[in-house]
Every structure is written in structure tokens, then in C-alpha cells.
N, C-alpha and C positions, 0 to 999 in steps of 0.2 A: 504494500500500500504506500502511496506517495504521501510524504509529509508536506503540509501546506502551512506556512506561517502567516498569521493574520496581519502581522506588521508589514508583510510584502503586498497585501491586498488592500488594506484600509489606508486611505489618505492620511498623511501625518497630522493634519489639523484635527482629525476626528478620532485618532487612535486613543487619546487620553479618555474621551467620553465613551469609546467603544468598550473599554475594559471596566467601566463604571457599572455598579449594580443598582444605581439609582432607578427607582420605579418609573417616574415620569421625567421625560426630557424634552425640552423644546429646543430645536436646532434652528439657528438663524443663519442667513447668508444668501447670497445671490444664486443665480443659476450656475450649473456645472460645479457645484460645491461638493459633490459626491455624497450628499446627505441621503438620497434614496438608496444608493448602493450600500452605504454603511448600514442603513436600517435593514435592508434585505438580508445582508450577511448576518447581522445580529439576531434577527428573527429566526433564520435557518439554524444558526448555532444553538440558540436557546431551546428550540423545539427538538433538536437532536439530543441535547443534554437532558431534557425533562419531558417525558412523554405526556405529562399532564399539563404542560404549558398551554396557556391561552394568550392570544395576542389581539390587541385592538390597535389599529393604526388610524389616526385622524389627520387629514391634510387640510390645510387652510386653502380656501378657494380664492384665488386672486383675480378672477375674471370680474369685469365691471358690468 
């Protein structure tokens, strides 16, 4: 099995928050900030670690 290091996948600005166990997190920043990719990886990792894990993702709608 190939070893994958999260530090090679997650963008540096989000790595500190990626390893956080804080329940609620609001990420701010512009487009192309890797926020969605970071969240997708964290959700996948948490659901693999805990089969009873439940996830809710709320996105703010910026359309006018």
C-alpha cells in the first residue's frame, strides 16, 4: 500500500487548521484558496477513521 502524507496534499495555509479537532470552523478567503479541497480531504479522512461519523457541510451563497 502506498503511503500518502497529508502535508504533501493540503495547502500550507490550511495545514494548521486541517490537523485541528475543533468542531466548527469557518474558513475565509478568496477563490482558489483550496478550502473545498481541504474540506473534502478532511471529511474523507474522518469518515474512514470513524464509521459512525456524520458530516454536515454548509456553504454560504454569494450569488446576488
